[in-house]
C-alpha positions in Angstrom: -17.0 60.7 -6.8 -13.7 62.4 -6.7 -12.8 65.1 -9.3 -10.4 64.0 -12.0 -8.1 66.3 -13.9 -6.6 65.8 -17.4 -2.8 66.0 -17.6 -2.7 69.6 -18.7 -5.1 70.7 -15.9 -3.2 68.7 -13.3 0.1 70.2 -14.5 -1.3 73.7 -14.2 -2.5 73.0 -10.7 0.8 71.7 -9.6 2.8 74.3 -11.4 4.8 72.2 -13.9 4.4 71.1 -17.5 2.9 67.9 -18.8 6.2 66.3 -19.5 7.4 66.7 -15.9 4.0 65.4 -14.7 4.4 62.3 -16.8 8.0 61.7 -15.5 6.8 62.1 -11.9 4.0 59.6 -12.6 6.4 57.1 -14.2 8.6 57.3 -11.1 5.5 56.6 -8.9 5.6 60.0 -7.2 2.0 60.8 -8.3 -0.8 58.4 -8.8 -2.4 58.1 -12.2 -5.9 56.9 -12.9 -6.3 55.3 -16.3 -9.5 54.9 -18.3 -8.5 53.0 -21.4 -5.8 54.9 -23.2 -6.5 58.1 -21.2 -4.7 59.3 -18.0 -6.3 61.4 -15.3 -5.1 62.7 -11.9 -7.4 62.8 -8.9 -7.7 65.8 -6.7 -6.4 63.7 -3.7 -3.4 62.5 -5.8 -2.5 66.1 -6.7 -2.9 67.2 -3.1 -0.8 64.4 -1.8 1.9 65.1 -4.4 2.0 68.8 -3.6 2.2 68.0 0.2 5.1 65.6 -0.4 6.9 68.0 -2.7 6.6 70.9 -0.2 8.1 74.2 -1.1 11.0 73.7 -3.4 13.4 76.4 -4.6 12.4 77.4 -8.1 8.9 76.0 -7.8 6.5 78.8 -7.6 2.7 78.4 -7.3 1.0 78.8 -10.6 -1.0 81.9 -9.4 2.3 83.9 -9.0 3.6 83.0 -12.5 3.1 85.2 -15.5 2.5 84.0 -19.1 4.4 85.6 -21.9 1.5 87.9 -22.7 1.2 89.0 -19.0 4.9 89.6 -18.8 4.8 91.7 -21.9 1.9 93.8 -20.5 3.8 94.2 -17.2 7.0 95.3 -18.9 5.2 97.6 -21.5 6.6 95.7 -24.5 5.3 93.2 -27.0 5.1 89.4 -26.6 7.7 89.0 -29.3 10.2 91.2 -27.4 9.8 89.0 -24.4 10.5 85.9 -26.5 13.6 87.6 -28.0 14.8 88.4 -24.5 14.4 84.8 -23.5 16.4 83.6 -26.5 19.2 86.2 -25.7 19.2 85.0 -22.1 18.1 88.3 -20.7 15.0 86.7 -19.0 15.0 83.2 -17.5 11.6 81.5 -17.6 10.7 79.5 -14.5 9.3 76.7 -16.6 8.6 76.1 -20.2 6.8 73.5 -22.3 6.9 73.7 -26.0 6.2 77.3 -27.1 4.9 78.3 -23.6 7.0 80.1 -21.0 6.1 81.1 -17.4 7.9 83.9 -15.5 8.0 85.3 -12.0 7.1 88.9 -11.6 10.5 89.4 -9.9 12.4 88.2 -13.0 10.4 90.6 -15.2 11.3 93.5 -12.7 15.0 92.6 -12.9 14.7 92.6 -16.7 13.1 96.0 -16.7 15.7 97.5 -14.4 18.5 96.1 -16.6 16.8 97.5 -19.7 16.4 101.0 -18.2 20.0 101.0 -16.8 21.7 99.7 -19.8 
């Protein structure tokens, strides 16, 4: 039997949020397995989707993305400071879903250099 992933798990594997995953499924770009009211994504459907998508600009693998807490640790400030910087436009998250942001390490480094220089 093939492994099935819940929407949040599949979104993390792909490197997007659940809303994007649902939109892709609605367009028929990724196959959804339904059991009653529940949706699941098979490992082969995820692999096929990722292979089709290829490397897109702005789409980083999940392993290379930092959460807000990880970005705060890397920059030596608090999580709240990172969130303020996002609101001010000083840091651009790669993706966000609800209260969650993901950042590239390069974006955090740029933020740190701007912060030190100015």
